[in-house]
C-alpha positions in Angstrom: 0.0 0.0 0.0 1.4 3.4 -0.9 0.2 6.8 0.4 0.8 9.8 -1.9 0.4 13.4 -0.9 1.2 16.7 -2.7 4.5 18.3 -1.6 4.1 21.2 -4.0 2.5 21.6 -7.4 4.0 19.0 -9.7 5.8 17.2 -6.9 4.4 14.2 -5.0 5.7 12.6 -1.9 5.0 8.8 -1.9 5.5 6.6 1.2 5.2 2.9 1.0 4.7 0.5 4.0 8.4 -0.3 3.7 9.3 3.2 4.7 10.8 4.1 1.3 10.2 7.8 0.4 10.3 8.7 -3.3 9.9 12.2 -4.8 8.6 12.1 -8.3 7.4 14.7 -10.8 3.8 14.3 -11.8 2.1 15.6 -14.9 0.2 18.8 -14.2 -2.0 21.1 -16.2 -0.6 24.3 -17.5 -0.5 27.0 -14.8 -3.1 29.7 -14.8 -1.9 33.3 -15.2 -0.6 34.4 -11.8 0.2 30.9 -10.6 3.7 30.1 -9.4 5.9 27.8 -7.4 8.9 29.0 -5.5 11.6 27.5 -3.2 14.4 28.7 -1.0 17.1 26.6 -2.5 20.1 28.6 -1.2 19.4 29.7 2.3 17.0 29.5 5.2 16.4 32.7 7.2 14.6 32.8 10.5 14.1 36.0 12.5 13.0 37.4 15.8 12.7 41.0 16.8 16.3 41.0 17.9 18.2 39.1 15.2 18.0 36.9 12.1 19.8 33.6 11.6 20.9 32.5 8.1 21.5 28.9 7.4 23.2 28.1 4.1 24.7 24.6 4.7 22.2 22.1 6.1 18.5 22.9 5.8 15.4 21.6 4.1 14.1 23.9 1.4 10.5 25.1 1.7 8.1 25.6 -1.2 5.3 28.1 -1.7 2.8 27.8 -4.4 -0.1 29.9 -5.7 -2.8 28.1 -7.6 -5.8 30.3 -8.4 -7.2 31.7 -5.1 -5.1 29.4 -2.8 -1.7 29.6 -1.3 0.2 26.6 -0.1 3.5 26.3 1.9 5.3 22.9 2.1 8.0 22.4 4.7 9.7 19.4 6.1 7.1 16.6 6.0 3.9 18.7 5.6 1.9 21.2 3.6 -0.4 23.9 4.8 -2.8 25.8 2.6 -5.6 28.3 2.7 -7.6 30.7 0.5 -6.0 34.0 -0.4 -7.7 36.9 1.4 -5.4 39.6 -0.1 -4.2 39.9 -3.6 -2.7 43.2 -4.7 -0.7 43.7 -8.0 1.1 46.7 -9.2 3.3 46.3 -12.3 5.2 43.0 -11.9 4.8 42.8 -8.1 2.1 40.9 -6.4 1.4 40.9 -2.6 -0.5 37.9 -1.3 -1.8 37.0 2.1 -3.5 33.8 3.4 -4.2 32.0 6.7 -2.8 28.5 6.4 -3.7 25.2 7.9 -6.0 24.5 10.9 -4.0 26.9 13.0 -4.8 29.7 10.5 -1.2 30.8 10.6 -0.7 34.0 8.6 1.5 33.9 5.6 2.5 36.7 3.2 4.3 36.6 -0.1 5.7 39.3 -2.3 6.2 37.9 -5.8 8.0 39.5 -8.7 6.6 38.1 -11.9 9.3 39.5 -14.2 12.3 38.5 -12.0 10.7 35.2 -11.0 11.6 35.7 -7.3 9.6 35.9 -4.1 9.9 36.5 -0.4 7.8 34.4 2.0 7.0 35.7 5.5 5.6 32.8 7.6 6.1 32.3 11.3 9.7 33.2 12.1 10.8 32.5 8.5 11.7 35.3 6.1 12.7 33.4 2.9 14.0 34.7 -0.3 13.0 32.3 -3.0 13.5 31.6 -6.7 10.4 30.7 -8.7 9.0 29.0 -11.8 5.5 28.9 -13.3 3.6 31.0 -15.6 3.4 34.1 -13.4 
């Protein structure tokens, strides 16, 4: 028996009873205008009011995706999603806000469609990300 759950758009996490984890690309429909997927591939940044810590060596990248009116953040072994309650676009920049998961944790994203980069603010994380998708 295999359990499969989405890790981010186009990426599925499969776990079999034997404990083997496999990441595999899955076919997806073309992204709608404005949709994107981003990940922090180079660094993980977490901040408090006093300081920020930057990890560039050993960290697990997070992913943020926008599909239509939903925002999803995947980190470690889980994904949290929720409907967008703020979408503001001016030029190539879009600001998004959603409350994610059952805890309704606020998440904000600033996405630059032309540069294909984003910043995710979620909990203590302030993550610069590179992106793909139609934008």
